[in-house]
LOTOR-275179 format. One record per residue: x, y negated, z of N, C-alpha, C in turn; residue in one letter. Coordinates in nm, 3 decimals. Layout:
BEGIN
{{X; Y; Z}; {X; Y; Z}; {X; Y; Z}; 'A'}
...
REM end
This chain:
BEGIN
{{0.083; 0.117; 0.000}; {0.000; 0.000; 0.000}; {0.088; -0.125; 0.000}; 'M'}
{{0.051; -0.220; -0.082}; {0.125; -0.345; -0.091}; {0.065; -0.444; 0.008}; 'N'}
{{0.134; -0.466; 0.118}; {0.085; -0.553; 0.224}; {0.091; -0.700; 0.182}; 'V'}
{{0.179; -0.734; 0.092}; {0.194; -0.875; 0.055}; {0.075; -0.928; -0.025}; 'S'}
{{0.003; -0.841; -0.094}; {-0.110; -0.887; -0.174}; {-0.219; -0.954; -0.090}; 'R'}
{{-0.267; -0.891; 0.019}; {-0.368; -0.961; 0.101}; {-0.313; -1.088; 0.167}; 'P'}
{{-0.187; -1.085; 0.205}; {-0.126; -1.204; 0.266}; {-0.120; -1.317; 0.165}; 'I'}
{{-0.079; -1.286; 0.041}; {-0.074; -1.389; -0.063}; {-0.214; -1.444; -0.091}; 'N'}
{{-0.314; -1.357; -0.092}; {-0.452; -1.400; -0.115}; {-0.498; -1.494; -0.004}; 'H'}
{{-0.466; -1.460; 0.119}; {-0.503; -1.543; 0.233}; {-0.435; -1.680; 0.225}; 'L'}
{{-0.308; -1.681; 0.190}; {-0.236; -1.807; 0.177}; {-0.293; -1.892; 0.063}; 'E'}
{{-0.332; -1.827; -0.046}; {-0.393; -1.898; -0.158}; {-0.525; -1.962; -0.116}; 'T'}
{{-0.605; -1.889; -0.040}; {-0.734; -1.943; 0.006}; {-0.712; -2.061; 0.100}; 'M'}
{{-0.614; -2.050; 0.188}; {-0.585; -2.159; 0.281}; {-0.539; -2.283; 0.205}; 'K'}
{{-0.457; -2.264; 0.102}; {-0.410; -2.375; 0.021}; {-0.526; -2.437; -0.056}; 'K'}
{{-0.615; -2.354; -0.110}; {-0.732; -2.405; -0.181}; {-0.820; -2.487; -0.087}; 'A'}
{{-0.836; -2.441; 0.036}; {-0.915; -2.514; 0.135}; {-0.854; -2.651; 0.161}; 'L'}
{{-0.723; -2.654; 0.171}; {-0.652; -2.781; 0.191}; {-0.679; -2.877; 0.074}; 'E'}
{{-0.671; -2.827; -0.048}; {-0.694; -2.912; -0.165}; {-0.839; -2.959; -0.175}; 'Y'}
{{-0.933; -2.872; -0.142}; {-1.074; -2.913; -0.147}; {-1.105; -3.017; -0.040}; 'H'}
{{-1.040; -3.007; 0.075}; {-1.057; -3.110; 0.178}; {-1.001; -3.245; 0.131}; 'N'}
{{-0.889; -3.242; 0.060}; {-0.833; -3.365; 0.004}; {-0.928; -3.422; -0.102}; 'K'}
{{-0.984; -3.334; -0.184}; {-1.081; -3.378; -0.285}; {-1.200; -3.445; -0.218}; 'T'}
{{-1.247; -3.386; -0.108}; {-1.360; -3.443; -0.034}; {-1.326; -3.583; 0.016}; 'L'}
{{-1.209; -3.601; 0.073}; {-1.167; -3.732; 0.121}; {-1.168; -3.836; 0.008}; 'E'}
{{-1.114; -3.798; -0.107}; {-1.107; -3.890; -0.221}; {-1.247; -3.923; -0.270}; 'I'}
{{-1.332; -3.821; -0.281}; {-1.469; -3.844; -0.328}; {-1.543; -3.940; -0.236}; 'A'}
{{-1.524; -3.925; -0.106}; {-1.588; -4.016; -0.010}; {-1.536; -4.158; -0.027}; 'K'}
{{-1.404; -4.173; -0.045}; {-1.344; -4.306; -0.058}; {-1.393; -4.380; -0.181}; 'K'}
{{-1.412; -4.308; -0.291}; {-1.451; -4.375; -0.415}; {-1.602; -4.375; -0.438}; 'I'}
{{-1.675; -4.315; -0.346}; {-1.821; -4.313; -0.357}; {-1.875; -4.217; -0.461}; 'G'}
{{-1.800; -4.110; -0.487}; {-1.842; -4.009; -0.585}; {-1.930; -3.906; -0.515}; 'D'}
{{-2.061; -3.928; -0.519}; {-2.155; -3.842; -0.448}; {-2.153; -3.700; -0.504}; 'I'}
{{-2.151; -3.687; -0.637}; {-2.148; -3.554; -0.697}; {-2.019; -3.480; -0.662}; 'D'}
{{-1.907; -3.552; -0.665}; {-1.779; -3.491; -0.628}; {-1.776; -3.448; -0.483}; 'G'}
{{-1.838; -3.528; -0.398}; {-1.847; -3.494; -0.256}; {-1.929; -3.367; -0.237}; 'E'}
{{-2.040; -3.359; -0.307}; {-2.124; -3.239; -0.298}; {-2.052; -3.114; -0.346}; 'G'}
{{-1.981; -3.127; -0.459}; {-1.906; -3.012; -0.511}; {-1.796; -2.969; -0.415}; 'R'}
{{-1.729; -3.068; -0.354}; {-1.622; -3.035; -0.259}; {-1.677; -2.959; -0.139}; 'A'}
{{-1.791; -3.004; -0.087}; {-1.852; -2.932; 0.026}; {-1.887; -2.789; -0.012}; 'Y'}
{{-1.944; -2.771; -0.131}; {-1.981; -2.636; -0.175}; {-1.855; -2.550; -0.188}; 'V'}
{{-1.750; -2.604; -0.246}; {-1.625; -2.528; -0.260}; {-1.565; -2.492; -0.125}; 'N'}
{{-1.568; -2.586; -0.031}; {-1.517; -2.558; 0.104}; {-1.599; -2.448; 0.170}; 'I'}
{{-1.731; -2.457; 0.157}; {-1.817; -2.352; 0.212}; {-1.790; -2.216; 0.149}; 'G'}
{{-1.769; -2.215; 0.018}; {-1.741; -2.089; -0.052}; {-1.610; -2.026; -0.006}; 'N'}
{{-1.509; -2.108; 0.018}; {-1.382; -2.053; 0.066}; {-1.399; -1.996; 0.206}; 'I'}
{{-1.473; -2.064; 0.291}; {-1.498; -2.008; 0.424}; {-1.572; -1.874; 0.414}; 'H'}
{{-1.663; -1.864; 0.319}; {-1.734; -1.737; 0.298}; {-1.637; -1.629; 0.255}; 'R'}
{{-1.548; -1.660; 0.162}; {-1.450; -1.563; 0.115}; {-1.353; -1.520; 0.225}; 'L'}
{{-1.327; -1.611; 0.318}; {-1.237; -1.579; 0.431}; {-1.309; -1.505; 0.543}; 'L'}
{{-1.442; -1.488; 0.527}; {-1.518; -1.416; 0.629}; {-1.572; -1.506; 0.739}; 'G'}
{{-1.558; -1.636; 0.723}; {-1.610; -1.732; 0.821}; {-1.754; -1.766; 0.784}; 'N'}
{{-1.842; -1.668; 0.797}; {-1.978; -1.682; 0.745}; {-2.059; -1.791; 0.814}; 'Y'}
{{-2.047; -1.802; 0.943}; {-2.122; -1.906; 1.014}; {-2.077; -2.045; 0.971}; 'E'}
{{-1.947; -2.063; 0.957}; {-1.894; -2.191; 0.911}; {-1.941; -2.220; 0.768}; 'M'}
{{-1.939; -2.120; 0.683}; {-1.984; -2.138; 0.545}; {-2.130; -2.181; 0.539}; 'A'}
{{-2.213; -2.116; 0.618}; {-2.356; -2.151; 0.621}; {-2.374; -2.292; 0.673}; 'I'}
{{-2.303; -2.327; 0.779}; {-2.314; -2.459; 0.838}; {-2.270; -2.567; 0.739}; 'W'}
{{-2.155; -2.547; 0.675}; {-2.103; -2.646; 0.580}; {-2.198; -2.662; 0.462}; 'I'}
{{-2.240; -2.552; 0.402}; {-2.327; -2.561; 0.285}; {-2.464; -2.617; 0.322}; 'N'}
{{-2.517; -2.581; 0.437}; {-2.646; -2.635; 0.479}; {-2.641; -2.784; 0.502}; 'G'}
{{-2.540; -2.829; 0.576}; {-2.524; -2.972; 0.602}; {-2.491; -3.049; 0.474}; 'N'}
{{-2.412; -2.988; 0.387}; {-2.378; -3.053; 0.261}; {-2.503; -3.073; 0.175}; 'A'}
{{-2.590; -2.975; 0.174}; {-2.713; -2.987; 0.096}; {-2.800; -3.100; 0.147}; 'T'}
{{-2.816; -3.106; 0.278}; {-2.897; -3.212; 0.338}; {-2.836; -3.349; 0.308}; 'I'}
{{-2.707; -3.363; 0.330}; {-2.639; -3.490; 0.307}; {-2.646; -3.528; 0.160}; 'K'}
{{-2.623; -3.434; 0.073}; {-2.623; -3.460; -0.071}; {-2.758; -3.515; -0.116}; 'Y'}
{{-2.866; -3.451; -0.074}; {-2.998; -3.496; -0.116}; {-3.035; -3.631; -0.055}; 'W'}
{{-2.990; -3.658; 0.066}; {-3.013; -3.790; 0.125}; {-2.941; -3.898; 0.046}; 'R'}
{{-2.817; -3.870; 0.008}; {-2.741; -3.967; -0.069}; {-2.798; -3.988; -0.209}; 'L'}
{{-2.849; -3.882; -0.269}; {-2.904; -3.892; -0.404}; {-3.034; -3.970; -0.406}; 'R'}
{{-3.105; -3.977; -0.295}; {-3.232; -4.049; -0.289}; {-3.212; -4.200; -0.290}; 'R'}
{{-3.094; -4.244; -0.252}; {-3.069; -4.389; -0.241}; {-3.082; -4.458; -0.375}; 'R'}
REM end
């Protein structure tokens, strides 16, 4: 069994989470509502892939509520 494969996958997911969080910060700063929504969904999806199911549900649920509130403006 190649032990490095799961470790590399985990490190890739952690790096992707870092980049999506940076994307979220930028989207918020420039007022990109759609970009903010996509970033939240991507962050939630990574948490799901990492097995953090409660966090994924919380992030995606809150992102949906926030996204629709912002879109109504």
